[in-house]
C-alpha positions in Angstrom: 0.1 0.0 0.0 1.3 3.5 -0.9 1.6 6.1 1.5 0.4 9.8 0.6 2.0 12.6 2.5 2.6 16.5 2.5 5.6 18.3 3.7 6.3 22.1 3.5 8.1 23.0 0.7 11.7 24.4 1.1 12.3 26.4 -1.9 16.0 26.4 -1.7 15.7 22.3 -1.8 12.6 21.9 -3.9 12.8 24.6 -6.7 14.0 21.9 -9.3 11.2 19.6 -8.6 8.7 22.2 -8.4 9.9 24.1 -11.6 10.1 20.8 -13.4 6.5 19.9 -12.3 5.5 23.3 -13.5 7.1 22.5 -16.9 5.2 19.0 -17.0 1.7 20.9 -16.5 2.3 23.9 -18.2 5.0 23.0 -20.9 2.4 21.2 -23.4 0.4 24.6 -23.8 3.5 26.1 -25.5 4.5 23.1 -27.9 2.8 24.7 -30.8 4.1 28.2 -30.3 6.7 29.7 -32.7 9.0 29.8 -30.1 12.7 28.3 -29.8 13.4 25.7 -27.0 15.6 28.2 -25.2 12.7 30.8 -25.5 10.1 28.6 -24.2 12.5 27.7 -21.4 12.8 31.4 -20.5 9.0 32.0 -20.9 8.0 28.8 -18.4 11.1 29.9 -15.8 9.4 33.5 -16.1 5.9 32.4 -15.6 7.0 29.8 -12.7 8.9 32.8 -10.8 5.9 35.1 -11.4 3.3 32.5 -9.9 5.4 31.8 -7.2 6.0 35.4 -6.3 2.2 36.2 -6.8 1.1 33.5 -4.6 3.5 34.1 -1.7 2.5 38.1 -2.0 -1.3 37.4 -2.3 -1.4 34.8 0.5 1.2 35.4 3.1 -0.1 33.2 5.5 -0.4 30.2 3.0 1.0 26.7 3.5 3.0 25.6 0.4 3.6 21.9 0.5 5.1 19.2 -1.6 3.4 16.1 -2.0 4.9 12.6 -1.5 3.8 9.4 -2.6 6.1 6.8 -0.7 8.6 9.5 0.1 9.0 10.6 -3.6 7.9 14.0 -4.7 4.9 13.9 -7.2 2.9 17.2 -6.9 2.4 20.2 -5.0 -0.4 21.8 -2.7 -0.8 25.4 -1.8 -3.6 26.3 0.9 -4.3 29.4 2.5 -6.2 29.2 6.0 -8.3 31.9 6.9 -10.8 33.2 9.5 -13.6 32.6 7.2 -12.8 30.0 4.6 -9.8 27.8 3.6 -8.5 28.8 0.1 -7.3 26.1 -2.2 -4.5 28.0 -4.1 -3.2 25.3 -6.1 -3.2 21.7 -6.4 -0.8 19.9 -8.8 -0.2 16.4 -9.3 2.7 15.5 -11.9 0.8 14.4 -15.3 1.8 10.8 -15.0 0.1 10.4 -11.9 -3.0 12.2 -12.5 -6.4 10.3 -12.6 -5.0 7.9 -9.8 -7.0 9.5 -6.8 -4.2 11.4 -5.6 -5.7 14.6 -5.8 -8.7 13.5 -4.6 -7.3 12.2 -1.1 -5.5 15.5 -0.7 -8.6 17.6 -1.2 -10.5 15.1 0.9 -8.2 15.5 3.7 -8.8 19.4 3.3 -12.3 18.7 3.3 -12.2 16.9 6.8 -10.4 19.8 8.1 -12.8 22.3 6.9 -15.4 20.4 8.2 -14.1 20.2 11.7 -13.5 24.0 11.5 -17.1 24.6 10.1 -15.3 26.7 7.1 -16.3 26.5 3.5 -13.2 25.8 0.8 -13.0 28.2 -2.0 -10.8 27.7 -5.2 -10.4 29.5 -8.5 -10.7 27.2 -11.7 -9.3 28.5 -15.0 -12.2 28.4 -17.5 -10.0 26.6 -20.0 -9.0 23.7 -17.6 -12.0 21.5 -17.9 -10.4 18.7 -16.2 -9.9 20.8 -13.2 -13.5 21.9 -13.2 -14.7 18.3 -13.2 -12.3 17.3 -10.5 -13.8 20.2 -8.2 -17.4 19.2 -9.1 -16.6 15.7 -8.6 -15.7 16.6 -4.9 -18.6 18.7 -4.1 -17.7 22.2 -5.1 -20.2 24.5 -6.9 -19.6 27.3 -8.9 -20.4 30.7 -6.9 -19.5 33.2 -9.7 -17.5 33.2 -12.8 -15.9 35.6 -15.2 -14.3 35.6 -18.7 -11.0 33.8 -17.3 -12.2 31.9 -14.2 -15.1 30.1 -12.3 -14.8 30.7 -8.6 -15.6 27.7 -6.8 -16.8 26.7 -3.2 -17.2 23.5 -1.0 -19.5 24.0 2.1 -19.1 21.8 5.1 -22.1 19.6 6.2 -24.3 21.3 8.7 -24.0 19.7 12.0 -27.3 17.9 13.3 
């Protein structure tokens, strides 16, 4: 039986893995662009750094974790706990391990924590990421609003009887 765990990300130690994960997920979007390999690499590195900086600034009290499967880094989980809700900032599992239930287990663990705290979980999903939209809906999230780029989703804890 496999063990799924998370540990805090340490950027000095984990940056290579986290960047490789970012490229594995985002890189295919740039395969058809008329860029050289070096230009694609530069663009992906800039976007990775921009995302990291943005999340860190937007969510200063957030928890950035590396996801481990049998002690091997396979993904990331970024959660910002708050007084009124948990914010699922980002969840990413390496494409080679997607659709195996790892993300589901991670979100269900967060849902258990949110249930104990009696707080909702909020998440933003890119409109063009239909896989993520289906994933969130399957886990009980519903769209509370949307704009041209994103769906803003929420999961509510069950009421106590």
